[in-house]
ROVEXZA-632694 format. One record per residue (C-alpha): residue number from 1; x, y, z; residue in three letters. Coordinates in Angstrom, 3 decimals, padded with zeros to 6 digits. Each point is the difference from the previous one (the first is absolute). Example, Ala and Ser with C-alpha at 12.3 -4.5 7.8 and 13.67 -1.06 7.14 Angstrom:
// residues 2
[1 [012.300 -004.500 007.800] Ala]
[2 [001.370 003.440 -000.660] Ser]
***
This chain:
// residues 281
[1 [138.526 -103.159 -000.277] Unk]
[2 [001.625 000.625 -003.962] Unk]
[3 [-000.036 -002.486 -002.410] Unk]
[4 [003.413 000.777 -001.016] Unk]
[5 [003.193 -002.086 001.122] Unk]
[6 [003.734 -000.445 -000.119] Unk]
[7 [000.616 003.723 001.055] Unk]
[8 [003.760 000.657 002.317] Unk]
[9 [-001.387 000.207 002.901] Unk]
[10 [-001.601 -003.453 -000.104] Unk]
[11 [003.248 -001.232 -000.494] Unk]
[12 [001.828 001.816 002.235] Unk]
[13 [-002.224 -000.315 003.595] Unk]
[14 [-000.112 -003.892 -000.497] Unk]
[15 [003.735 -000.211 -000.922] Unk]
[16 [000.705 002.721 002.709] Unk]
[17 [-002.450 -002.487 002.765] Unk]
[18 [002.158 -003.025 -001.190] Unk]
[19 [003.145 001.611 000.307] Unk]
[20 [-001.325 001.274 003.870] Unk]
[21 [-001.496 -003.303 000.973] Unk]
[22 [002.990 -002.158 -000.900] Unk]
[23 [001.687 002.402 002.076] Unk]
[24 [-001.837 -000.406 002.804] Unk]
[25 [-000.355 -003.944 -000.195] Unk]
[26 [003.616 -001.017 -000.197] Unk]
[27 [000.787 002.563 002.887] Unk]
[28 [-003.022 -001.551 001.843] Unk]
[29 [002.407 -001.686 002.669] Unk]
[30 [000.927 003.472 001.237] Unk]
[31 [-003.429 001.235 000.290] Unk]
[32 [-000.400 -003.498 002.327] Unk]
[33 [002.962 001.379 001.969] Unk]
[34 [-001.066 003.578 000.387] Unk]
[35 [-003.537 -000.374 000.800] Unk]
[36 [-000.432 -003.569 001.670] Unk]
[37 [003.158 -001.964 000.333] Unk]
[38 [000.519 -003.497 001.457] Unk]
[39 [000.348 -000.551 003.375] Unk]
[40 [001.685 -003.238 -000.534] Unk]
[41 [003.680 000.987 -000.321] Unk]
[42 [000.444 -002.938 -002.476] Unk]
[43 [-003.309 001.214 -002.133] Unk]
[44 [001.814 003.622 000.241] Unk]
[45 [003.140 -000.877 -000.663] Unk]
[46 [-002.037 -001.944 -003.374] Unk]
[47 [-001.214 002.953 -001.195] Unk]
[48 [002.630 002.249 000.650] Unk]
[49 [002.777 -002.192 -001.537] Unk]
[50 [-002.357 -000.111 -003.205] Unk]
[51 [-000.697 003.996 -000.323] Unk]
[52 [003.831 000.450 000.370] Unk]
[53 [000.564 -002.460 -002.916] Unk]
[54 [-003.018 001.503 -002.021] Unk]
[55 [000.016 003.587 000.611] Unk]
[56 [000.683 002.315 -002.952] Unk]
[57 [001.135 002.669 001.736] Unk]
[58 [001.666 -001.087 003.361] Unk]
[59 [002.298 003.518 000.358] Unk]
[60 [-003.270 001.882 001.147] Unk]
[61 [-001.296 000.679 003.432] Unk]
[62 [-003.120 -001.539 001.173] Unk]
[63 [-002.635 002.709 000.979] Unk]
[64 [-002.722 -000.246 003.041] Unk]
[65 [002.684 -001.963 002.267] Unk]
[66 [-000.307 -003.231 -002.451] Unk]
[67 [001.760 -001.441 -003.184] Unk]
[68 [-002.504 001.582 -002.818] Unk]
[69 [002.022 002.267 -001.663] Unk]
[70 [-001.376 003.472 -001.484] Unk]
[71 [-000.080 -001.564 -003.638] Unk]
[72 [-002.123 -003.028 001.531] Unk]
[73 [-002.595 002.215 001.828] Unk]
[74 [-000.441 002.186 -003.563] Unk]
[75 [-000.269 -003.016 -001.888] Unk]
[76 [-003.102 -001.238 002.236] Unk]
[77 [-001.185 003.919 000.407] Unk]
[78 [-000.421 -000.142 -004.098] Unk]
[79 [-001.661 -002.802 -000.086] Unk]
[80 [-003.362 001.565 000.979] Unk]
[81 [000.247 003.074 -001.556] Unk]
[82 [001.045 -001.997 -003.662] Unk]
[83 [-003.640 -001.971 000.873] Unk]
[84 [-001.933 002.996 -000.214] Unk]
[85 [001.794 001.457 -002.405] Unk]
[86 [-000.492 -002.672 -002.006] Unk]
[87 [-003.755 -000.365 000.948] Unk]
[88 [-000.591 003.668 -000.967] Unk]
[89 [002.087 -000.825 -003.599] Unk]
[90 [-001.092 -003.491 -001.332] Unk]
[91 [-001.912 000.242 -003.388] Unk]
[92 [-002.506 -002.923 -000.839] Unk]
[93 [000.673 -001.772 -003.219] Unk]
[94 [-002.291 -000.673 -002.865] Unk]
[95 [000.223 -003.840 000.892] Unk]
[96 [-000.315 000.197 003.529] Unk]
[97 [-003.056 000.009 002.218] Unk]
[98 [-001.636 003.134 -000.458] Unk]
[99 [-002.933 -000.049 002.861] Unk]
[100 [002.619 000.729 002.837] Unk]
[101 [-000.267 001.926 003.004] Unk]
[102 [002.652 002.875 001.514] Unk]
[103 [000.772 -003.057 002.455] Unk]
[104 [001.231 -001.926 -002.665] Unk]
[105 [002.443 001.967 -001.045] Unk]
[106 [002.357 -001.845 002.635] Unk]
[107 [-000.471 -003.174 -001.718] Unk]
[108 [000.738 001.937 -003.294] Unk]
[109 [003.080 001.481 001.404] Unk]
[110 [001.439 -002.885 001.207] Unk]
[111 [-000.815 -001.582 -003.341] Unk]
[112 [002.345 002.350 -001.678] Unk]
[113 [002.727 -000.536 002.798] Unk]
[114 [-000.420 -003.846 -001.347] Unk]
[115 [000.329 000.853 -003.655] Unk]
[116 [003.573 001.536 001.456] Unk]
[117 [001.132 -002.602 002.076] Unk]
[118 [-000.562 -002.244 -003.771] Unk]
[119 [001.762 002.437 -001.618] Unk]
[120 [003.106 -000.049 003.128] Unk]
[121 [-000.197 -004.452 -000.273] Unk]
[122 [000.579 000.245 -003.672] Unk]
[123 [003.024 002.297 000.065] Unk]
[124 [001.587 -002.267 002.923] Unk]
[125 [-000.633 -002.969 -001.953] Unk]
[126 [001.386 001.926 -003.555] Unk]
[127 [002.774 000.806 002.539] Unk]
[128 [001.153 -003.390 000.795] Unk]
[129 [-000.465 -001.907 -003.389] Unk]
[130 [002.102 003.028 -001.200] Unk]
[131 [002.765 -000.651 002.607] Unk]
[132 [-000.046 -003.831 000.290] Unk]
[133 [000.184 -000.399 -004.046] Unk]
[134 [001.695 002.949 -001.193] Unk]
[135 [002.504 001.036 002.757] Unk]
[136 [-000.213 -003.991 001.678] Unk]
[137 [-000.161 001.911 003.241] Unk]
[138 [-003.470 -001.065 001.760] Unk]
[139 [-001.143 001.687 002.654] Unk]
[140 [-000.913 -001.434 003.401] Unk]
[141 [-002.805 002.071 000.253] Unk]
[142 [-002.484 000.200 -003.060] Unk]
[143 [-001.793 -003.309 000.699] Unk]
[144 [-000.822 000.929 003.173] Unk]
[145 [-000.734 003.300 -000.225] Unk]
[146 [-002.233 -000.782 -002.955] Unk]
[147 [-001.859 -002.934 002.051] Unk]
[148 [-000.681 002.694 002.806] Unk]
[149 [-001.478 002.529 -002.191] Unk]
[150 [-001.848 -002.589 -002.048] Unk]
[151 [-001.850 -000.549 003.538] Unk]
[152 [-001.081 003.678 000.298] Unk]
[153 [-001.113 000.055 -003.505] Unk]
[154 [-001.980 -002.967 000.715] Unk]
[155 [-001.598 000.979 003.011] Unk]
[156 [-000.799 004.166 -001.156] Unk]
[157 [-001.380 -002.026 -003.435] Unk]
[158 [-002.831 -001.394 002.128] Unk]
[159 [-000.962 003.714 001.707] Unk]
[160 [-000.279 001.246 -003.281] Unk]
[161 [-001.521 -002.873 -001.689] Unk]
[162 [-002.610 000.045 002.692] Unk]
[163 [-000.972 003.984 -000.647] Unk]
[164 [000.004 -000.569 -004.274] Unk]
[165 [-002.116 -003.100 000.783] Unk]
[166 [002.300 -002.221 -002.272] Unk]
[167 [000.324 -002.850 002.302] Unk]
[168 [-001.489 -003.354 -001.595] Unk]
[169 [-003.622 -000.221 -000.038] Unk]
[170 [-002.882 -002.870 -001.694] Unk]
[171 [-002.673 001.899 -000.589] Unk]
[172 [-001.978 -003.215 -001.100] Unk]
[173 [-002.313 -000.008 003.418] Unk]
[174 [000.679 004.037 000.186] Unk]
[175 [-001.920 000.906 -002.722] Unk]
[176 [-002.943 -002.569 -000.673] Unk]
[177 [-001.362 001.538 003.899] Unk]
[178 [-002.024 003.705 000.370] Unk]
[179 [001.862 002.793 001.550] Unk]
[180 [-000.890 -001.036 003.621] Unk]
[181 [001.651 -002.819 -000.313] Unk]
[182 [002.799 001.272 -001.378] Unk]
[183 [000.367 002.099 003.397] Unk]
[184 [-000.033 -002.589 002.180] Unk]
[185 [002.596 -001.973 -001.821] Unk]
[186 [002.114 003.017 000.066] Unk]
[187 [-000.320 000.437 003.880] Unk]
[188 [000.368 -003.804 000.775] Unk]
[189 [003.007 -000.184 -001.683] Unk]
[190 [001.642 003.291 001.359] Unk]
[191 [-001.188 -001.109 003.299] Unk]
[192 [002.323 -003.013 -000.634] Unk]
[193 [002.578 001.527 -001.201] Unk]
[194 [000.445 002.571 003.278] Unk]
[195 [-000.366 -002.807 002.298] Unk]
[196 [002.737 -001.734 -001.878] Unk]
[197 [002.186 003.230 000.172] Unk]
[198 [-000.861 000.480 004.083] Unk]
[199 [000.833 -004.202 000.449] Unk]
[200 [003.307 000.267 -001.403] Unk]
[201 [000.985 002.987 001.529] Unk]
[202 [-001.528 -001.607 003.354] Unk]
[203 [002.113 -002.907 -000.252] Unk]
[204 [002.745 000.924 -001.972] Unk]
[205 [001.608 003.463 001.738] Unk]
[206 [001.822 -000.847 002.783] Unk]
[207 [002.082 -002.293 -002.245] Unk]
[208 [000.746 002.515 -002.806] Unk]
[209 [000.013 003.240 002.491] Unk]
[210 [001.979 -001.564 002.605] Unk]
[211 [001.961 -002.886 -001.513] Unk]
[212 [000.523 001.089 -003.440] Unk]
[213 [-000.194 003.815 -000.276] Unk]
[214 [001.071 000.858 003.832] Unk]
[215 [002.784 -002.412 000.569] Unk]
[216 [000.801 001.646 -003.783] Unk]
[217 [000.434 -003.515 -001.987] Unk]
[218 [002.318 -000.525 -002.951] Unk]
[219 [000.186 -002.037 -003.312] Unk]
[220 [003.060 -001.854 000.526] Unk]
[221 [001.359 000.310 -003.069] Unk]
[222 [003.817 002.447 -000.514] Unk]
[223 [-002.357 002.932 -001.202] Unk]
[224 [-002.353 -000.622 003.100] Unk]
[225 [-002.840 002.349 -000.367] Unk]
[226 [-002.621 -000.081 002.667] Unk]
[227 [-002.559 -001.983 -002.226] Unk]
[228 [-002.080 -001.754 002.798] Unk]
[229 [000.417 003.527 002.587] Unk]
[230 [-001.807 001.860 -002.422] Unk]
[231 [-001.933 -001.797 -002.539] Unk]
[232 [-002.039 -001.983 002.340] Unk]
[233 [-001.324 002.976 001.788] Unk]
[234 [-000.669 000.955 -003.077] Unk]
[235 [-002.274 -002.244 -000.506] Unk]
[236 [-002.046 000.798 002.886] Unk]
[237 [000.347 003.550 -000.049] Unk]
[238 [-001.405 -000.162 -004.210] Unk]
[239 [-002.550 -002.676 000.821] Unk]
[240 [-002.029 002.335 002.293] Unk]
[241 [000.301 002.889 -002.461] Unk]
[242 [-001.438 -002.712 -003.095] Unk]
[243 [-002.772 -000.736 002.936] Unk]
[244 [-000.543 003.910 000.240] Unk]
[245 [000.008 000.556 -003.591] Unk]
[246 [-002.593 -002.774 -000.473] Unk]
[247 [-002.126 001.442 002.217] Unk]
[248 [-000.162 003.455 -001.719] Unk]
[249 [-000.703 -001.854 -003.091] Unk]
[250 [-003.074 -001.697 001.010] Unk]
[251 [-000.833 003.217 001.729] Unk]
[252 [001.071 002.183 -003.829] Unk]
[253 [-001.711 -002.459 -001.458] Unk]
[254 [-003.149 -000.313 001.210] Unk]
[255 [-002.501 001.816 -001.711] Unk]
[256 [001.592 -000.618 -002.944] Unk]
[257 [-001.466 -001.422 -003.304] Unk]
[258 [000.444 -003.494 -000.012] Unk]
[259 [002.346 -001.123 -003.181] Unk]
[260 [-000.682 -002.735 -002.762] Unk]
[261 [003.024 -001.915 -001.122] Unk]
[262 [000.087 -001.913 -002.821] Unk]
[263 [002.337 -001.263 -002.561] Unk]
[264 [000.192 003.248 -002.043] Unk]
[265 [001.525 000.825 002.768] Unk]
[266 [003.094 -001.534 -000.688] Unk]
[267 [002.712 002.057 -001.737] Unk]
[268 [000.465 -001.187 -003.515] Unk]
[269 [003.623 001.398 -000.707] Unk]
[270 [001.005 -001.523 003.355] Unk]
[271 [-001.410 -002.921 -001.169] Unk]
[272 [001.606 -000.278 -003.394] Unk]
[273 [003.519 001.219 001.223] Unk]
[274 [-000.678 -003.168 002.774] Unk]
[275 [-000.630 -002.517 -002.848] Unk]
[276 [002.960 001.394 -002.072] Unk]
[277 [002.694 -000.593 003.294] Unk]
[278 [-001.255 -003.237 000.290] Unk]
[279 [000.047 -000.663 -004.256] Unk]
[280 [-003.958 -000.373 -000.282] Unk]
[281 [-001.199 001.034 -003.438] Unk]
***
């Protein structure tokens, strides 16, 4: 993987993924009605009513005897294609973790997707500020959309952060013990985290995927986005990815030479910038 970053593909592919994923997520009721419609008439009518209200292309006929139309299926079909292209074209920046493996390309690509989401969230907020204060015509959707995107940013950042080993770690005891005991520490916390992920999924998947997702629970505002129906399932899915990445990290780092941390590791330029920001000399 080359070190040069900032190429066109690093913008186009993650942005295209965000567009296709956004379309697919917004039209998930169409997939539910097509693949696994409710047997309960009231629930079926509820999900169908939501779909009719939110459908962006209501005049297109459904395919495969269902509700989802050709644009919906194309958006879903493009997702794995864009993931594969993104994994092949992603490049590691100089500041990123360098001891990567091929499987880490997944987390790296979703790190780029997260960057696109942050840009999208910023543009939504800037647009809302402009129309609210310059045109005095505030939107009904900008605040909820920002919350919605921010939830996915938070979750995907955890996946990317795990691959980058950028989570908070306290090295006081870790650096003082031999390498074999460091491996014991690494293995122990990885097992604990995996058990946590398994327990979280096992304890809440019914409520999340049946009550929230399958019934397509909305946010209850004027814009009424499906934040509960999408973010809560994403929590379980991404926590599984983070747990898997922790296992991959353990395997990848097993034979690496131990790092020694000291006060000299502190970025002095960053420290001076922090001092200036708080008015310290």
